[in-house]
C-alpha positions in Angstrom: 73.0 58.0 63.6 73.8 60.9 61.2 75.3 63.0 63.2 77.7 60.6 64.5 79.0 60.0 60.6 79.0 63.3 60.9 81.5 63.9 63.7 83.7 61.9 63.2 84.4 62.8 59.8 85.1 66.3 61.0 81.5 67.9 59.6 80.8 69.2 61.6 81.9 71.8 64.3 81.2 73.2 68.0 79.4 76.2 68.2 80.4 79.4 70.8 78.2 78.8 74.5 78.4 81.9 76.3 78.6 80.8 80.2 75.8 82.4 82.8 77.8 86.0 83.4 78.4 86.7 79.6 75.4 86.3 79.2 74.0 87.0 82.2 76.1 90.6 80.7 74.6 91.0 77.7 71.1 90.3 79.0 71.5 94.0 80.5 72.7 94.8 77.3 69.2 94.2 75.7 67.1 95.5 77.7 69.6 98.9 78.1 68.8 99.0 74.2 64.7 97.9 74.3 64.8 101.0 77.2 66.6 102.8 74.6 63.8 102.2 71.8 61.0 102.9 74.6 63.0 106.3 75.0 62.6 107.3 71.6 58.9 105.5 70.5 57.9 108.1 73.9 59.9 111.0 72.5 58.7 110.8 69.3 54.2 110.6 70.2 55.2 113.9 72.0 56.8 115.3 68.6 53.7 114.8 67.0 51.6 115.8 69.2 53.3 119.1 69.1 53.2 119.4 65.8 49.2 118.3 64.9 49.5 121.7 67.7 51.8 124.1 65.7 54.7 123.6 67.1 57.2 121.9 65.5 60.2 120.7 66.2 63.7 122.1 63.8 67.2 120.9 63.8 68.4 117.7 65.8 66.3 118.3 69.9 68.1 116.7 72.9 66.2 115.9 76.1 68.5 118.5 78.3 67.9 121.5 80.3 67.6 123.6 78.0 64.9 121.5 75.9 62.4 120.5 78.8 62.9 124.7 79.7 61.2 124.9 75.6 59.1 122.5 76.4 57.3 124.7 79.7 57.3 128.3 77.2 55.4 125.7 74.5 51.6 126.8 76.5 48.2 124.6 74.7 44.8 125.8 76.3 43.0 123.1 75.4 42.4 122.1 79.4 42.4 118.0 78.1 44.8 119.5 74.8 47.5 120.4 78.7 46.9 117.7 80.5 47.9 115.2 77.4 51.2 117.1 76.6 51.9 117.2 80.6 51.8 112.7 80.3 53.7 113.3 77.3 56.6 115.1 78.9 56.5 112.7 81.8 56.9 109.4 79.8 59.9 110.6 78.2 60.9 112.1 81.0 60.3 108.7 83.4 61.7 106.3 80.5 65.0 108.8 79.2 65.6 108.8 83.8 65.2 104.6 83.6 67.8 104.4 80.5 70.3 106.9 82.9 69.9 104.1 85.1 70.3 100.9 83.4 73.7 103.5 81.3 75.4 103.2 84.7 74.7 99.5 86.4 75.7 98.6 83.1 79.4 100.0 83.8 79.1 99.2 87.5 78.9 95.8 86.4 81.5 95.3 83.5 84.4 96.5 85.6 83.8 92.4 87.3 83.9 91.6 83.8 86.6 89.4 82.8 86.3 90.9 79.4 86.2 94.2 80.6 89.7 95.5 79.1 88.8 94.2 76.0 86.0 96.5 75.9 88.2 99.1 77.2 91.2 98.0 74.1 88.5 98.7 71.7 87.2 102.1 72.3 90.7 103.5 71.5 89.1 102.3 67.6 87.4 105.6 66.3 83.4 105.3 66.7 83.8 102.5 69.5 82.6 103.8 72.5 81.5 102.0 75.5 78.4 101.4 75.7 79.9 100.6 71.1 81.8 98.5 72.8 80.8 96.1 75.3 77.5 95.7 72.2 79.8 94.1 70.2 82.4 91.5 73.2 78.9 90.7 74.7 77.3 89.7 71.5 79.9 88.0 69.2 82.0 86.3 72.3 84.8 85.1 72.6 86.1 86.4 68.4 89.9 84.4 68.8 87.3 81.3 67.5 87.3 82.2 64.6 90.3 81.6 62.2 90.2 84.3 59.8 88.2 88.2 60.0 86.2 87.1 56.4 84.7 84.2 59.4 84.0 87.0 61.6 82.4 88.5 58.9 80.1 85.8 57.8 78.8 85.8 61.4 77.9 88.8 61.4 76.9 89.0 58.3 78.2 91.4 56.4 79.6 90.3 53.0 77.4 90.2 49.9 75.5 87.7 49.1 75.9 85.1 45.7 73.5 83.6 43.6 75.8 81.8 40.7 74.8 79.2 38.1 77.1 77.8 36.5 79.3 80.0 34.8 77.2 82.7 36.1 78.6 84.8 38.7 76.2 87.2 40.8 77.2 89.0 43.9 74.0 91.0 46.0 73.3 92.7 49.4 74.6 91.6 52.4 73.1 88.6 53.7 72.3 90.1 56.8 72.0 86.9 59.2 73.5 86.4 62.0 74.0 88.8 65.2 71.9 92.1 64.2 72.5 94.1 67.3 76.5 93.7 66.7 75.4 94.6 62.8 74.3 97.8 63.7 76.3 98.7 66.2 79.7 98.0 63.0 76.9 99.8 60.7 76.7 103.4 63.5 80.2 102.9 64.0 81.5 103.4 60.2 80.3 106.9 60.3 82.8 108.4 62.2 85.3 107.7 59.2 83.2 110.2 57.0 85.6 112.9 58.5 89.3 113.4 58.0 91.8 111.4 59.9 91.8 113.3 63.2 92.2 112.4 67.7 89.8 114.2 68.8 89.9 115.2 72.9 87.1 113.1 73.4 89.2 110.1 71.7 92.7 110.8 72.9 91.3 110.6 76.9 89.9 107.2 76.1 93.2 106.6 74.4 95.4 108.4 77.4 95.2 104.5 79.8 96.5 101.8 76.5 99.6 101.4 74.6 101.2 102.9 72.4 100.1 99.8 69.9 96.9 100.3 70.4 97.5 103.7 69.7 99.5 103.3 66.6 96.6 100.5 65.6 94.2 103.4 65.6 95.9 105.6 64.0 96.4 103.0 61.5 93.0 102.4 61.2 91.5 106.1 60.5 93.7 106.8 58.1 92.8 103.2 56.2 89.3 103.8 56.5 88.3 106.9 56.3 90.6 106.9 53.3 88.7 104.3 51.8 85.2 106.0 52.3 86.6 108.9 50.6 87.7 106.7 47.5 84.7 104.8 47.7 82.2 108.2 47.4 84.5 109.7 44.3 83.3 106.8 42.8 80.1 107.6 42.9 78.7 104.4 45.7 75.6 104.8 47.8 75.8 106.2 51.3 74.8 102.6 52.6 77.2 100.4 50.5 79.7 102.6 51.1 79.2 102.7 55.2 78.5 99.2 55.1 82.0 98.5 53.2 83.8 100.6 56.1 81.4 98.7 59.1 83.2 95.3 57.1 86.9 96.3 57.1 86.6 97.9 61.4 85.7 94.3 62.2 88.4 93.6 61.0 90.8 95.7 63.1 87.9 94.4 66.0 89.5 90.4 64.7 92.8 91.0 65.6 92.9 93.4 68.2 90.3 90.2 69.9 93.0 87.7 69.1 96.2 89.7 70.9 93.9 89.4 74.2 94.6 86.6 76.9 91.5 86.5 78.9 93.7 84.9 81.7 96.5 87.0 81.5 94.0 90.0 80.7 96.7 92.4 78.8 97.1 92.5 74.8 99.6 89.9 73.3 
């Protein structure tokens, strides 16, 4: 009865429930994220084994052919350590190949998804590639249900927390409520704006099939967010706070693009 009275008074709002297709794509994305974490853990175990045996890894190491040849040149003399070393390599290789297969399958599945055009539209933004865009769309759902960007920021947990009592008002760190997957993607994407505005070759390729309006919107976002990043750093703000502030404003542009998208006609209005 209490819920019925609140509903009649308009105090209860409906939540977004994804349909079967949207939920299936989201599950596949989270499966890929789990595979990425498994691969990262396997690489860390391999590097720790090499470190314990006098072969530290210097710099950023990618799991490419050159790094595989580097591992093949490492000699371990004890028979037990040879087996251990090879098993660690096999585990990393297996998990890396599994991750690659998941990403290929995701590319194929996404092409038949109703929200795939919006995923492509979001890739015009700097720092947001295919995997980031499809994760945001799958995790956040229909972003048109948010009346303003502030509501979406609250949903993701990128707005500052507040501790107020009487006339005293104090703000703390971000609330970190809501969807952690989307918040992680936004934070990672915000790091791309620490450099000066520029349309790189990769970004130009992602934008070449999109409309001039989207390309112009992407450039406006670059100008504003890069300037915002530089201003906050000049004021002496910590890196984490700067990136969080830029990620919050990046979400504003994502909301704006999503508001213009019509899933029925599948184009930007």
